[in-house]
N, C-alpha and C positions, 0 to 999 in steps of 0.2 A: 504493500500499500503507500509504502513512504517514499519508493521508487519511483512509482506513476506521478504522487504530486509532484516530484522534484520533477521528473521530465516535464509535466504540465507548467510549472512554474518557470522553467528553463526555458521555455517557448516564448513567453509574454515579452520581454526586450523586442524579440524579433517582428512580434505583434505590432508592437508600438511605434518600430521604427520604419515598419514597412508601409508608408502610406504615399498617395499621389493626389495630386489636385488636379482636379477634372470640373471647374463649374460650369461648363455649357455642355448640353445633353441634345443630340441632336434626334432628327425624326421624320420620314416622309412618308406620305400618303399619296399614290398614284390616282389620278383624278382624269379618266379619256387620255387624253395626248399629250396632258399636262402632269408636273407635278409639284404638291406642295410640300416644303422643305421647312423647316421650323426648327428653332433652337430655342430650347430653354435655358435661361441663364440665371445663374444663383442668387440669391437678395445680396447688395452691398458687391457685387462684382459689374464688370461691364465688357462686351465682344468686341473687335475687330476685325473687321474683314480687311485681309490682307491683298487675299486674291480670288476672283471670283468671275472669271472669264473677261469681259469689255466692261463689265458691269459697274455703274458708280452708287455707292452708298454714304452716307453717313457715317463720320469715322468711329463714332462708339455707338453701341445699342445696350440698352439695360431691358432686364424682366424678361424679353424675348424677341426675336426675330425671326420674321416670316414672307417668304416669295414663294410666286407660282411661276414655274417655268417650264416652256414646250421642252418634251423629251429629246428634241435635237439639241436643244442650247445646254443640256446638264453637262457639268463639269466639276471637279471638285472642289470643294471650298476650303482654299488656306485661310487659318484665321488664329488669333492666339487671346486671352483676356488676363483682363488687373483687377485688382482692387485696391486700396491706397495703401498696400504694403508689398504686394509683388505683382510679379504677370507671370504668365504661364509664357513657355517657347511655345513657337507656333506649330499648329497640327492640321492635320489635313483630313476633311470628310467628304466622304463618296458616296451616293446614291447610286445602288444601279438595277436594274429592271428585274423583278422577279427576286432579289435576292436581299437577305438582312443588310441594312446601312451598314458600313465599316467605319471604323475610325483608326487612324492611324496614326503616331506619332511625327511629329515635324524634324527640326534637326538635332532637337537634343531633348533635355529630360527638364521639367518644368523647376523653374526658378522659386524656390520656395521659400518661408524664412519660418511660415509658422509652423508648419507639418498637419494641414486637414487634408482631409480626404474631400473629393470633389463635392457632389452636392448634399450627401450626408456625412457626419463624421464615423469613425467606425463604433464610436460608444450608441453614438444613435442608433445606427443598423443594428446594434448588438439587443439595444431595447426593444427596438420592433419587432427582433426574431423571438424575444423571451415574451412578450404582449401576445406572439404568434403560438406561442406552445402553450401558454395560459390558455386560451381559447380553443386552441386543442385538445385539450383535456378534457372539456365538455362537448368534444363531439362524437356522434353515433358510433364512429369508428375505434373511437378507444375504448368506448365502456367495455364491449365485450372481453379485453383483456384485465377489467380490473379484478374479474372473480376466478381469471384463469391466475393471475397473478397471486391473490390470498390463495387458494389450493395449493400451486406449487411450494410457496413458502412455510405451506401450512403443513405439508410435510418434510421439508426441510429444516424446520425448526426457526428459520427467519435469524433476527440476530442485526447489530449494528455493521459488523463487517460483510455479512453478504450484501446487506441492502445499500451501503455505499458501492460496492462492486457492481451490485446491479444497476445503479444510476449512474458509471462512470460508463458503463455499457453500452447503456440507452445511448448516451450522448458522440461518444467515438465509434458506433455504430451509423447512426443516423449522419453525424458531420462527412464520417468516412466512404458510408456508402452513399449517400446522398450524392457527391461529388463526382463519385467514380463513374456510378450509372450518368449523368450527365455529360463528363468529359468525354464518356465513353460512346454514348447513343444520342445525346443533344436533351435540351430542358423536357420535351414531351415527351423520354420517355416513362418520367416518373407517371405520366395518367395511362400511359398507355400499359403500364405494370397493372396500375392500381383496376383499369377495366378488362383486365387479361381476366378469359372465360375461366383457363386451368387455375390463374391465381385464386382468382374469388371460390371457385367451388372447390378447392382444397380447403379455402379457411370456412365455407359453408361448414363441410362434412368434419369439419376440426372441432368447430363452436357444439355442431351435434355430437360427436363422440363424447366430448366434456359434459353435453346436459345428461346424456343417457348413463353417465359413468357417476352424476350429481344424483339420478333418479335411482341411483344404486344399485344399476341391471350388473356390473361389473366394475371391476378394481383397472384403475388404468395404469400399468406395470411395465419397465422396460424387461426385454428379452436378457436371459440370464449372461450371455455374452457382452452383452448392452452392460448390464450393472457392474459384471467384472471389470471392464474398460474403465466404467467411471471412478469405480473405485479405487484403483489403483492410479487413475488420475489426479483424484480427490487427495490422496496420500501427497500427493506434491505441490498441487495448486490449490488446495482447500475447495475443488468442487465447483470453482470459477469457469470450468468448461460447461456444464449443465447453467447455470446463469447467463451466461452468454447467452446462449440457444434459448431462452425464455426471452432476453431482451432482442433478438433479433426477429422472435415471434410477433413481441411489440411492435417493431419498425417495420416490419412487412403489413401488417394486417392494418396498421395508422395510416399506412400511404393513402387509401382512400380518400382521406379526407386533409392527409399534412401534404401530398403532394402538389396541389395549388399554390399552397406556401412556399416550400421548398423552389418549386419551379421560378415564383415571382421574384426571390430571393438570389438566382440563379442568371435570371435572365438581366437583371439588373446588374449582373457584371460583366455583361455582354461588350465584349472591346476594350477591357480592366482586367484585371489584376484578378483570380480567385479568391484574395483574401476576403473582399468586402460581404460575399454570401458566404462566406465560411464563416465569419464571424458571426452573420444573422444567424445562422444555421444551430453555429456554438447557442446562443442564446435561446433559440425555440427549444432544441435538447434539453437544455439545462431548465428548461421551466417544466417542458415533461418528466422530467428524468425526477424531480423533486418529490411530485405526490406518489410517485410510484416507488422509490426509496420506502416511502413511509407505508405504503402498503407490504412492500418485503419484511415489513417489520411487526407488521399489523398482527401475524399468526403469534408471535411470540406474546402478544397482550391475549389473545386468544385462549392462550394456553395457561395466561395465569387468572383467566377469569373463573370466578367459580364454578364445579362441576354442574350439570344440571340435567342432567338425562340426555332427553333425546332434540337437545335443541340446534345442536348440529346438523342432526338429519333434517329437521326443517328449514335451515337457515340453506343448506344443500339444495335443496328440492325447490326452494323458490328463488335459487338462482339457475337453475336448470330449467325451470322455464324461462326464465328471462335469457336466459343462453340461446334457446333455441327461438325467442322472437328477434334476438339480433342477428342470428344466422343467416335470416330472410334477407338482410340486406344487401346480403355477398351474393346469394344466388340471384337475387331481385338486379342486382347490378349485369352480374355477365347475361339475365333472360334480356333485357333490354338493348344492352349495346350489339348483340350479336340476333336480336330479333326472334327469339326463340317461342313467346307468346306462352310459355308454360306458367305465369306465375303472374296473373291479372291482378291491378289495385284492389279488386274486391275480395279476390282470395286472399291476398298479403293480410288485409285487413282483418276478415274473417278469421286469418289462423293467430292474427294477435288477441283479438277478441278471445277466443278460446283459449290461450296462453296465461291471461290476467284473469279469466274465468276459474282457471284451472288453479293460479295462486289462491285465491279465495275460498274456494269451495275445499283445498288440501286443507287450509287452515283452520277452517271451519269445523271442518270432520273433527270429532272427539274433542272439539273445546272444551265441552264440560266437564273432561277430565282433568283437566292442568292446572294449575296453582290461579289463583288471583291475579298476580304479576303477568303470570303468560297468557293469560286472558286479556288481558288491557295492550301487550306487546304485538300479540295476535291480531287484537282489532285494526290496531292503529295500521295495520299491511291490509288486513282482510278489506277495509270500507273504501281506501283508494281506490284498491284492484278493481271491486265491483265498480266502483264509480267509474274510475278508468273503461272497463268494458261499455259501460253503458254511453258514457263518452264516442266511441268509436262504433257504437252499432249504426247511426245514421251512415256510416262512411260507406255502408254496403250499397245507397242506395242513392252516390253523387256528394254524399253533403264534403266539404273540404276537410274537416278534421286536423286543423292546423298544427297538432301538437306532435304530430308523427309526420309533419311533411317534409324532413330531413332524411327518412329512413323508408317513405312508401314511394312505389311509383308513380308519377307525377298524375295528377287529373287532368283533362281537359277542359279549358277554359271556354264557357260560351258564349257566342258571338264574336269569334275569333277565327279571321282565316290566317292561316300558317302556311308558308312557304318553307321547307325543309332543304331547299336548294337554291345557292345563292343567285345563280344566272335567273332562274325561272323570276323569282322575286322579282329581282331588278329589270328584268322585261315588263311585267307585268305595272311596277311602279311608272315607267316609261310610257308604258301604254295609256294608264289613269294620270299622270303627273303626281301621283300623290307623294310623300316623302317617306323614307325607310327607314326603319329599327331593327337592326341587327341583333339577336340575340345569341351571342357564344354559350353554349351551356353546354351540357355533359350529364349521362347517366347516371353514374356517379360522384356526381355534384351535389355534396350534400346544402351548399347556401343558395342555389339554384334554385332547389324545391323549397328552400324557404321564403326565396323571395317569390317565387312563383304563386305562393299560398299566402303571403300577409301583402306583394305589392298589386304584382300582378293580376288578381283575382280578385283585388278592390274597384268596387262600382265604379267609383271616379275615375279612377286609372283605367279601367275599361273603356272608360266612353269618350275617354280621351284617345285612346290605341285606334280608336276608328277610324282615325284621321289618317293613319300610316300604312304601309305596307312591312309584314311583322314578317320576318325570315328567321328562321330557329334553325341554328346551324350546331352540332353534336360536336363536338372533338373529338369522341371517343366512340365512335358509331364503325363497329368493325366491319360492314359490309360494303363488299369492292371500292375499299379506299377513303371511302366518304369522311370518316372522323381525321383520315392524315388532312386530306385536301383543305379542311376546314379548318384544322390546328395550324397549318400553313398559311390560309389566309389571316387569321387573327394576328399570326407572329411578324408576318411580311408586311401587311399592309397598314395595320392598328401597333404593332409595337407590342404586343401583351400577350401570354398565353395561359393569365389566369380566369378562371369562372366564377359565377357570373360576368359577363364584361357586354355592355351593350351600347353600341355606336347608333349615329343620328346622320343617314343622308338625306340629299336632295334626289331626285326623281334623277338625275343622271351621274348619281353615284357620287357624290362632295360632299365631303363630312360639314356637316351645317354645326356642329358643338360639341366638344370636348365626351370622351367614352366616360360612362358611368359604370361603376362596380356594385358590389354586394350593398343593398341594403334593405331596410327593413320598414323604415316610414315611407307610406303611400304621396305625403306631401313633397317630400325629397325628389322621387321621381318624376312627381306632375311638374313642380318648377324644372325639373330640366328639359321636361320637353318643350319643344319649339312651338308645335302647332296645337 
């Protein structure tokens, strides 16, 4: 443990020293035969255009610089930036058709005296990552791992040392695996992994197996040969291998919800050093690891609790019902991404109703034979379980049941014509003269389902959307490369790979407003709309 901490501390001076100044961020949007180029300039800085063909511009630009030029007139832009203390060396930015814009350094390194990072300091990126990790704790992709963690460390015995190793394993795996996948395959690989049929089916089956084990049908044990190998390894490593495997399970399962967050951090590093997203992912994984380290110690607290007969059996059965319900999310993602149609929304809701009714009925059974204290504890669980099942019941006939919007397949929003092909939607827009909203979404996108339930299904929003042609593009559709094309369109034309992501265009395809991402406030979305 001391060695690990020493190694981590040894890298801190390198992290503090490896900074770069990039106060100007460029983007480009193709509009017919023209390209709209935009430079966003960090507050306190101004930009100088050194060379951009034969065009003449003012000497300095603050806040932003926007220009639209014909594709035939496109050429690299040579620029630099200054604040009241320093100037950067000249850099060259170039937009290329059907390619991600690139930023190349100029004649030298940045001339810097303050040691700041470009648009955000490393500390700010770390804090943003940490906040993202805190939010991830409450996502449905992470919840199924909580009972698995408790069960694993309940058998292992818990303890401070194992809990710390578990937390460090989560951090190392998240940072290392996230960067490795992105470097090798690109930022969209995380999204591909989260919607891969084999991956989702495997974790669906894992959760079902855990649930059956909690029901008491069998005990999960390793084969004797595995046990012998792990016992031998445990003598030298203290069982670190098994803890690492548990942490690896957490990382992979949670990718369904955390992939977009990690992908955003990595896209932020496009054209830069990988240091910035690495720091962001460090903050993210640290926030996620802290509560799970506590869960790893929780079994020790359970062991110290007063012995109370079969209370643990009841606890495991309740967890089993929850595992069955949560497992459907993974099956549903694969089902939607590949268009199998085996788990429609009504069936998903029906199984959830059965699971929560099962919890209530199980705890109500023989309740008269338990102590008064246990009756009270059971009642605290029974009443919400029955109430939640009743709440879900109207969902069988099309009610929105927004509480499970993050889990269930999306519901169809009435009164809205939706195109799922970009070219078809834009052709209809040109024919009718209507503006366009592009909704970049995903079958495995939790926040997309929340936004659909809380914002797009709002009556005021639906009324305003009648003025638009609505194009819904799934970036994780696995049929005939549809998702790949939609994902490439989002990355290359709009510089983002996170979902949900909404763009407003006019009938000719010109962007008429800055994009908007996740929100649960209908008024914020309405204020964003131009028509």
